[in-house]
Residue frames as a rotation matrix with the C-alpha (Angstrom) as fourth column:
MET 1
0.580 0.814 -0.042 1.67
-0.650 0.493 0.578 19.31
0.491 -0.308 0.815 -0.46
PRO 2
-0.194 -0.659 0.727 3.10
-0.936 0.347 0.065 17.11
-0.295 -0.668 -0.684 2.32
ILE 3
-0.685 -0.098 -0.722 3.54
-0.383 0.892 0.242 13.39
0.620 0.442 -0.649 1.83
GLY 4
0.267 0.904 0.334 0.42
-0.864 0.071 0.499 11.57
0.427 -0.421 0.800 3.01
ALA 5
0.683 -0.099 0.724 2.11
-0.375 0.803 0.463 8.20
-0.627 -0.588 0.511 3.49
ILE 6
-0.305 -0.747 -0.591 4.86
-0.949 0.288 0.125 5.92
0.077 0.600 -0.797 2.25
VAL 7
0.760 0.529 0.378 3.89
-0.525 0.842 -0.124 2.41
-0.384 -0.104 0.918 1.19
LEU 8
-0.396 -0.916 -0.068 6.74
-0.863 0.345 0.369 -0.10
-0.314 0.205 -0.927 1.01
LEU 9
0.609 0.650 -0.455 5.89
-0.782 0.589 -0.205 -3.02
0.135 0.480 0.867 -1.27
ALA 10
-0.586 -0.738 0.336 6.97
-0.765 0.640 0.071 -6.58
-0.268 -0.216 -0.939 -0.59
ARG 11
-0.103 0.507 -0.856 5.95
-0.526 0.703 0.479 -10.06
0.844 0.499 0.195 -1.66
PRO 12
0.544 0.290 0.788 4.49
-0.829 0.335 0.449 -12.32
-0.134 -0.897 0.422 1.02
GLY 13
-0.606 -0.769 0.204 6.49
-0.750 0.637 0.175 -15.42
-0.265 -0.047 -0.963 1.82
HIS 14
-0.649 0.330 -0.686 5.39
-0.243 0.764 0.598 -18.84
0.721 0.554 -0.415 0.70
GLY 15
-0.334 0.622 -0.708 2.12
0.751 0.629 0.198 -19.66
0.569 -0.466 -0.677 2.40
GLU 16
-0.734 0.063 -0.676 1.72
0.477 -0.661 -0.579 -16.18
-0.484 -0.747 0.456 3.92
ASP 17
0.327 0.906 0.268 -1.37
0.923 -0.246 -0.297 -14.07
-0.203 0.345 -0.917 3.38
GLU 18
-0.166 -0.271 0.948 -1.32
0.505 -0.849 -0.154 -10.58
0.847 0.453 0.278 2.01
LEU 19
0.253 0.176 -0.951 -0.94
0.951 -0.226 0.211 -7.97
-0.178 -0.958 -0.224 4.72
LEU 20
0.040 -0.206 0.978 -1.08
0.306 -0.929 -0.209 -4.18
0.951 0.307 0.026 4.84
GLU 21
0.472 0.054 -0.880 0.33
0.880 0.034 0.474 -2.89
0.056 -0.998 -0.031 8.11
ARG 22
0.745 -0.267 0.611 1.35
-0.198 -0.964 -0.179 0.48
0.637 0.012 -0.771 9.43
LEU 23
-0.031 -0.840 -0.542 4.83
0.703 0.367 -0.609 0.42
0.710 -0.400 0.579 10.92
ALA 24
0.861 0.476 0.178 4.76
0.183 -0.618 0.765 2.02
0.474 -0.626 -0.619 14.36
ASN 25
0.638 -0.691 -0.339 8.25
0.545 0.095 0.833 1.48
-0.544 -0.716 0.437 15.78
PRO 26
0.825 -0.315 -0.470 10.58
-0.474 -0.838 -0.270 4.32
-0.309 0.445 -0.840 14.66
ALA 27
-0.207 -0.951 0.230 13.60
-0.607 0.309 0.732 1.98
-0.767 0.012 -0.641 14.61
GLU 28
-0.133 0.247 0.960 11.71
0.531 0.835 -0.142 -0.43
-0.837 0.491 -0.242 12.36
ILE 29
0.874 0.485 -0.022 10.70
0.273 -0.529 -0.804 2.43
-0.402 0.697 -0.594 10.07
VAL 30
0.440 -0.796 -0.415 14.30
-0.763 -0.575 0.295 3.69
-0.474 0.187 -0.861 9.81
GLY 31
-0.435 -0.623 0.650 15.48
-0.227 0.775 0.590 0.17
-0.872 0.109 -0.478 9.00
ALA 32
0.215 0.619 0.755 12.75
0.662 0.476 -0.579 -0.40
-0.718 0.624 -0.308 6.42
LEU 33
0.944 0.099 -0.316 13.51
-0.118 -0.791 -0.600 2.90
-0.309 0.604 -0.735 4.71
GLY 34
0.108 -0.990 -0.090 17.23
-0.741 -0.141 0.657 2.14
-0.663 -0.004 -0.748 4.80
ALA 35
-0.275 -0.157 0.948 16.60
0.269 0.935 0.233 -1.11
-0.923 0.319 -0.215 2.94
GLU 36
0.629 0.622 0.466 15.04
0.642 -0.077 -0.763 0.92
-0.439 0.779 -0.447 0.12
ILE 37
0.479 -0.508 -0.716 18.01
-0.397 -0.853 0.340 3.24
-0.783 0.121 -0.610 -0.46
PHE 38
0.978 -0.153 0.142 19.41
0.191 0.383 -0.904 2.91
0.084 0.911 0.404 -3.96
ARG 39
0.333 -0.942 0.042 23.17
0.384 0.095 -0.918 2.29
0.861 0.322 0.394 -3.96
PRO 40
0.996 0.087 0.033 23.82
0.003 -0.387 0.922 2.77
0.093 -0.918 -0.386 -0.24
THR 41
0.404 -0.913 -0.061 27.50
0.824 0.334 0.459 1.87
-0.398 -0.235 0.887 -0.69
VAL 42
-0.118 -0.400 0.909 27.96
0.752 -0.634 -0.181 4.90
0.648 0.662 0.376 -2.92
ALA 43
0.665 0.430 0.611 26.36
-0.060 -0.784 0.618 7.14
0.745 -0.447 -0.496 -0.30
ALA 44
0.907 -0.374 -0.196 28.65
0.298 0.239 0.924 5.65
-0.298 -0.896 0.328 2.36
ALA 45
0.090 -0.931 0.355 31.73
0.993 0.112 0.041 6.14
-0.078 0.348 0.934 0.16
LEU 46
-0.115 -0.055 0.992 30.76
0.452 -0.892 0.003 9.79
0.885 0.449 0.128 -0.29
GLY 47
-0.923 -0.297 -0.245 30.37
0.329 -0.281 -0.902 10.26
0.199 -0.913 0.357 3.46
ARG 48
-0.564 0.777 0.278 26.60
-0.592 -0.616 0.520 10.74
0.576 0.129 0.807 3.20
LYS 49
-0.447 0.395 -0.803 25.54
0.466 0.869 0.167 7.90
0.764 -0.300 -0.572 5.50
PRO 50
-0.759 0.195 -0.622 24.85
0.560 -0.293 -0.775 10.23
-0.333 -0.936 0.113 8.47
ALA 51
-0.783 0.493 -0.378 22.77
-0.572 -0.810 0.127 12.51
-0.243 0.316 0.917 6.24
LEU 52
-0.483 0.614 -0.625 20.75
-0.299 0.555 0.776 9.57
0.823 0.561 -0.085 4.95
PHE 53
-0.573 0.245 -0.782 20.13
0.737 0.572 -0.360 8.38
0.359 -0.783 -0.508 8.49
GLY 54
-0.861 0.227 -0.455 18.94
0.101 -0.801 -0.590 11.87
-0.498 -0.554 0.667 9.42
VAL 55
-0.626 0.656 -0.421 16.45
-0.741 -0.332 0.584 11.90
0.244 0.678 0.694 6.56
GLN 56
-0.432 0.449 -0.782 15.20
0.174 0.893 0.416 8.43
0.885 0.043 -0.464 7.47
ALA 57
-0.702 0.136 -0.700 14.73
0.711 0.064 -0.700 9.50
-0.050 -0.989 -0.142 11.10
ALA 58
-0.846 0.407 -0.346 12.88
-0.362 -0.913 -0.188 12.67
-0.392 -0.033 0.919 10.03
ILE 59
-0.469 0.690 -0.551 10.55
-0.563 0.246 0.789 10.62
0.680 0.680 0.273 7.84
ALA 60
-0.538 0.226 -0.812 9.98
0.515 0.850 -0.105 8.09
0.667 -0.475 -0.574 10.64
GLY 61
-0.744 0.187 -0.641 8.86
0.560 -0.347 -0.752 10.91
-0.364 -0.919 0.154 12.92
SER 62
-0.606 0.458 -0.650 6.58
-0.367 -0.886 -0.283 12.72
-0.706 0.067 0.705 10.50
VAL 63
-0.279 0.478 -0.833 5.17
-0.933 0.072 0.353 10.46
0.228 0.876 0.426 7.76
PRO 64
0.441 0.465 0.768 3.04
-0.598 0.790 -0.135 7.32
-0.669 -0.400 0.626 8.18
VAL 65
-0.466 -0.623 -0.629 4.94
-0.879 0.408 0.247 4.33
0.103 0.668 -0.737 6.74
HIS 66
0.543 0.706 0.454 3.14
-0.670 0.691 -0.273 1.15
-0.507 -0.156 0.848 5.74
ARG 67
-0.768 -0.640 -0.013 4.42
-0.528 0.623 0.577 -2.22
-0.361 0.450 -0.816 4.56
TRP 68
0.386 0.910 -0.152 2.20
-0.815 0.259 -0.519 -3.96
-0.433 0.324 0.841 2.05
ARG 69
-0.760 -0.522 0.388 2.95
-0.313 0.817 0.485 -7.61
-0.570 0.246 -0.784 1.42
ARG 70
0.393 0.914 -0.104 1.00
-0.480 0.108 -0.871 -8.57
-0.784 0.392 0.481 -1.66
ARG 71
0.055 -0.258 0.965 1.13
0.677 0.719 0.154 -10.73
-0.734 0.645 0.214 -4.73
PHE 72
-0.506 -0.308 -0.805 2.33
-0.317 -0.802 0.506 -8.90
-0.802 0.512 0.308 -7.84
GLU 73
-0.460 0.490 0.741 -0.64
0.815 0.563 0.133 -9.80
-0.352 0.665 -0.659 -10.02
PHE 74
-0.963 -0.088 -0.255 -1.44
0.014 -0.960 0.280 -6.89
-0.269 0.266 0.926 -12.27
ASP 75
-0.524 0.848 0.081 -5.00
0.382 0.149 0.912 -7.99
0.762 0.508 -0.402 -12.97
ARG 76
0.287 0.610 -0.739 -5.82
0.939 -0.026 0.344 -6.61
0.191 -0.792 -0.579 -9.51
ILE 77
-0.677 -0.714 0.178 -4.23
0.670 -0.698 -0.253 -3.17
0.305 -0.052 0.951 -9.95
GLU 78
-0.137 0.697 0.704 -7.51
-0.044 -0.714 0.699 -1.28
0.990 0.065 0.129 -9.53
GLY 79
0.783 0.440 -0.439 -7.94
0.359 0.257 0.897 -2.67
0.508 -0.860 0.043 -6.03
TRP 80
-0.067 -0.895 -0.440 -4.35
0.994 -0.024 -0.102 -1.74
0.081 -0.444 0.892 -5.16
LEU 81
-0.681 -0.213 0.701 -4.89
0.330 -0.943 0.034 1.86
0.654 0.255 0.712 -6.13
ASP 82
0.340 0.888 0.308 -8.08
-0.060 -0.306 0.950 2.07
0.938 -0.342 -0.051 -4.11
ARG 83
0.668 -0.123 -0.734 -6.30
0.712 0.393 0.582 0.77
0.217 -0.911 0.350 -1.00
ILE 84
-0.450 -0.889 -0.078 -3.41
0.886 -0.435 -0.160 3.21
0.108 -0.141 0.984 -1.37
GLU 85
-0.461 0.356 0.813 -5.79
0.063 -0.901 0.430 6.13
0.885 0.249 0.392 -1.92
ALA 86
0.640 0.747 -0.179 -7.71
0.191 0.071 0.979 5.13
0.744 -0.661 -0.097 1.23
LEU 87
0.188 -0.656 -0.731 -4.48
0.977 0.200 0.071 5.29
0.100 -0.727 0.679 3.25
VAL 88
-0.764 -0.642 -0.062 -3.77
0.644 -0.765 -0.012 8.89
-0.039 -0.049 0.998 2.35
ALA 89
-0.075 0.820 0.567 -7.33
0.515 -0.455 0.726 10.26
0.854 0.347 -0.389 2.17
PRO 90
-0.789 -0.223 0.572 -7.91
-0.274 -0.705 -0.654 13.14
0.550 -0.673 0.495 4.59
């Protein structure tokens, strides 16, 4: 089954509202995905930085990527799941 979407989670800044947005600019998507890489310095030390960039670029061109700025209040988890499911519903 192909990936329906990637949702990057972030906290809104002080005074900012919650926001769910689809990232449209491929360069922005590659940058956002790059910020999520676990231990990027290890990948760079192993010479895998070009491979990681290639994967990020492939994802940017084929999978919808969203950024969801929201408060991390777990009493609202049901609503979160509904919103994520709506993003990937056929």
